[in-house]
C-alpha positions in Angstrom: -25.5 -22.0 -79.1 -28.7 -24.1 -78.7 -26.8 -27.2 -79.8 -24.1 -26.8 -77.2 -26.6 -26.2 -74.4 -28.7 -29.2 -75.4 -25.7 -31.4 -75.7 -24.5 -30.4 -72.2 -28.0 -30.9 -70.7 -28.1 -34.3 -72.3 -24.7 -35.2 -70.9 -25.7 -34.1 -67.4 -28.9 -36.3 -67.7 -26.8 -39.3 -68.9 -24.2 -38.8 -66.2 -27.0 -38.6 -63.5 -28.2 -42.0 -64.7 -24.6 -43.4 -64.3 -24.4 -41.9 -60.8 -27.7 -43.5 -59.9 -26.5 -46.9 -61.1 -23.2 -46.4 -59.2 -25.0 -45.6 -56.0 -27.4 -48.5 -56.3 -24.6 -51.0 -57.0 -22.9 -50.0 -53.8 -25.7 -51.7 -51.9 -24.4 -55.0 -53.1 -21.2 -55.8 -51.2 -20.3 -58.8 -53.4 -19.6 -56.7 -56.5 -16.0 -56.8 -57.5 -15.2 -53.2 -58.6 -12.0 -54.3 -60.3 -13.8 -56.3 -63.0 -15.6 -54.8 -66.0 -18.1 -53.1 -66.4 -17.9 -52.0 -62.8 -14.3 -50.8 -63.0 -15.3 -48.5 -66.0 -18.3 -47.2 -64.1 -16.1 -46.4 -61.1 -13.5 -44.7 -63.2 -16.2 -42.5 -64.8 -18.1 -41.6 -61.6 -15.6 -41.7 -58.8 -13.7 -38.5 -59.7 -16.9 -36.5 -59.5 -18.1 -38.2 -56.3 -14.6 -37.8 -54.7 -15.1 -34.0 -54.9 -18.0 -34.3 -52.5 -16.5 -37.0 -50.4 -13.8 -34.5 -49.4 -16.5 -32.1 -48.3 -18.8 -34.6 -46.5 -16.9 -37.5 -44.9 -18.8 -40.7 -44.3 -20.9 -40.6 -41.1 -21.5 -43.8 -39.3 -20.5 -45.9 -42.2 -22.9 -44.1 -44.5 -21.7 -42.0 -47.5 -24.0 -39.0 -47.9 -21.8 -37.3 -50.5 -23.9 -38.6 -53.5 -26.8 -36.5 -52.2 -24.8 -33.3 -52.6 -23.4 -34.6 -55.9 -26.9 -35.1 -57.3 -28.0 -31.7 -56.0 -25.2 -29.9 -57.8 -25.7 -31.9 -61.0 -29.4 -31.3 -61.0 -28.9 -27.5 -60.4 -26.4 -27.4 -63.3 -28.9 -29.3 -65.6 -31.7 -26.9 -64.7 -29.5 -23.9 -65.3 -28.6 -25.2 -68.7 -32.3 -26.0 -69.5 -33.2 -22.4 -68.4 -30.5 -21.0 -70.6 -31.8 -23.1 -73.5 -35.2 -21.4 -73.2 -33.8 -17.9 -73.1 -33.9 -16.0 -76.4 -30.3 -15.0 -77.4 -29.6 -11.8 -79.2 -28.5 -12.6 -82.8 -26.0 -10.4 -84.5 -23.0 -8.5 -83.3 
């Protein structure tokens, strides 16, 4: 069980880094999102970000949905880390 929780927490941390890179790259308007490696990054991160874009539409040309996406991802990571510290009952 610890291996699963540790793996999921590591995946969430790695995915958070990918989201940070994705958000920072949107500040550069000359990036062509149809060329690699940017297309792969978009394919990995856009489905998750689109969940929050449907909740929070862009306001004044600014996309605030990554803030909520980071919040949910960090909460999930903290929940997994907390579960990883709990002693599980062995047996049954």
